[in-house]
N, C-alpha and C positions, 0 to 999 in steps of 0.2 A: 520482596515487595509485592504486595497484592495488587493485581491489575483491576481497575474498575472498568469493566468492558463497556458499560454504558457511556461512560466519559471518553473511553478511547475512541469509540465509533461515532462520537457526536458530530464530527465534521463530515461524516460520510453522507452522500446523497442516499435517497431511498434504494436506488438501483445497486449502489455499492454495498449497502447492508444486506440486500437480498443475495448478492454475490457471496458474502460471508456466510449466510444462512445455508445457501446451496453447497458451499464448500464443506461446512460442517456435516451436511447430509452425505456427500460423497465419501468423506472420511469414515463415517458410520457404516455406509454400505460396503466399503472395501476393507473393513476390519482394522482401520488404523487406530492407533493410540493417540494420535496428534493430527491436527489439520495441517497438511504439508502443502507445498507450492503447486503440485499438480492438481490438488483439490481446489485451490483457488482459481486455477485456469479453467477447470470444468465448471466452477461456479459462474465465471464470466461467460463461458459457452451457453450455459443454461439461461442466464439472465439478459445478456446483451449481445445476441447473435449479429445484429447489425454492426457492432463494432468490429468483431472478429471477421465478419464477411467482407470487410474492406481490404481485400488482398490486393497486392500491387500488380498492376498490369500496365504495360507500356509506359513504365517509368513513374506511374502515379497510382494512388489507390482508387479502385473502382468497386462499386457495390456488387456483391454477388448474392444470388438467392440464398436464404437462410438454410435451405435443404441441399445446397450444393454438394458436389462430390468432394470438393476440397475441404469443406467443413466436416463432412462425415469422416474423411480420412484423418483430419486433425484430431477429432474426438476419439477415434479408434486407437490412434498412436499414443494419445495421452492415457487412455484406459489401460494400454498394454504396459505402462510404467508401474502399475500397482502389482504388489505380489499376489500370487494366486492364493485365495482363501475363501472358505465358506462361511466364516465366522463374522457376523455383523455386530456392531456396537449399538446398544440401545440408544435412541436419540435423546433420552432424558439424562444420559451420563455426561457430566461436565467434560469437555475436551479441549485441551489447551492447544495453542498454535506451537508449531515446531520452530526451532531457531531460524531455519531458512525462510519460513512464512512470515516470522516477525521481521526479518531483514527485508523481505519484499514489501511488507506494509510500510516500513520505515522509509524505503526508497520511494514508494508511492507518495507518501506525505512530502518528501523533499521535492518531488517533481511538481507537485501541486503548488508548494511554496515558491519554487523558481518561477513557475509560470504565473504567479500572482493570483491563483485560485484559492479562495477561502474553503471551498468544498473539495471533497475527494470523490471522484466518480470511477466506474469501471476502467475508463481510459487510463487514469492515473495508476490504478491496480495493474493494468497490463505493462505499463512502463516499469513498474516496480518489480514484476516477475522478470522481465527481460534483463533488468540490471542485477537481480539476485542470481541469475544464471543457474537455475536449478535444472534438473533433468528435463523437464518440459520445454526448456528454451530451444532445444535441438528440433523439437516438433514445430515450433513457431517459426524458426529460421527457415525450415524445409519448405514452409509455405510462403516465404518472403516476407514475413512479419518481423522486421528488424527495429532495433531501438531508435535509431535516427529517423527512419521513415515514419514511425508512429509518432515521434515528437513533432516532426514536420507537418503531419496532417492537422488541419485547423480543427478546432472543437466545434463542429457544425451542429447546430440544434441543441447545444448544451447550455443551459441556463446556470451559470456559475457566478456567484458574487466574486468580486475581484478586489484585491489590494495592490499596492504598488509592487511590481516584480522585484524580487530580491537579487542581490548580487550572486552570481554562481559560485558555489562552494568549490574549494580545491579538491579535485578528484583523487589527489594522492593521499588525502587523509580520510580515515573511516569515521563518518558521522552517524553510523548506524545507531550507536547507543544513545546519542543526543536525541535523535528524532524518535526513537522508541520511548524515551523517557517523556518527551513532550506529548506523545500520543496517550500515555498512561496517566497523566495528571488528572485528578478528579475535576469535575466541572466547577465545583465551588472554589477551586485554587486556581483556575486558569487566568482569571484577571490578574491575581497577585503575580503569577508566573510571567504573564506578558509585561508587566511593569518592570520586573526584574531583568527580563531579556532586553527590553528597550533601554533601561539604564546601562546595561552592559554594552550594548551596541553604540551608545553615545559617547563612550570613552570612560570618564571618571564618575564614579558614583559610590555611595556609602549607604549601608542598610543596617539599622538596628531593630531588634525585635525580640520576641519570646516564643520559644517552641516548647513542645512537651519535654524537651531535654533541658530546658532552662533558657536564660537570656543568651542572645548571640549578637555578634557584631561582625559585619563583612564589609570590606571596602576594596575597590579596584581602581587602579590608575595606570592606563596603558602608556603613559609617559613617564612613569616612575623608572628610575635607573635600576 
């Protein structure tokens, strides 16, 4: 399936889109063939230092200067995760997301969904990285940046449109594929996709239409034996 990146990042705030841009730059500078999770974290560090600077102190998050020793150490530890190479990848070369990065972005979308946010910002991306549990997670945990603490911190100063918060998903099931598919739906099909999902959520529904493969009929009844 071809991913429409413009549609995929349509829900991203301007800051979140710049995080992806910087992550692409970091991957290029380190000679990677894919944009990986540590690239995403460096993208957050570049774009939203205030977010990462909110390190825990005395049981709660306290702002620290953007140039603090803790932030410098965090950046250095993440940089150390990259393989040693002198080869850079040209910035004009198309670079895909790694499987781990895709999972992190899917988790970020799920976090926004459960919080009732229509938009995805760097805070959601940080939550996604913590859930994806890549090699950079140890660097974050070493600075006291933990999943539940980040979730508990209010979204101060963030202007995010909201919908009604959704029921939490069962953590025992893997919804990564579902959320990645939702992110990849082209913009012109998102309204139709939303209608289908709303119908599915309501219980019983039936759909008839025509695709490039011909006519189709789909029905669902959660009360069926």
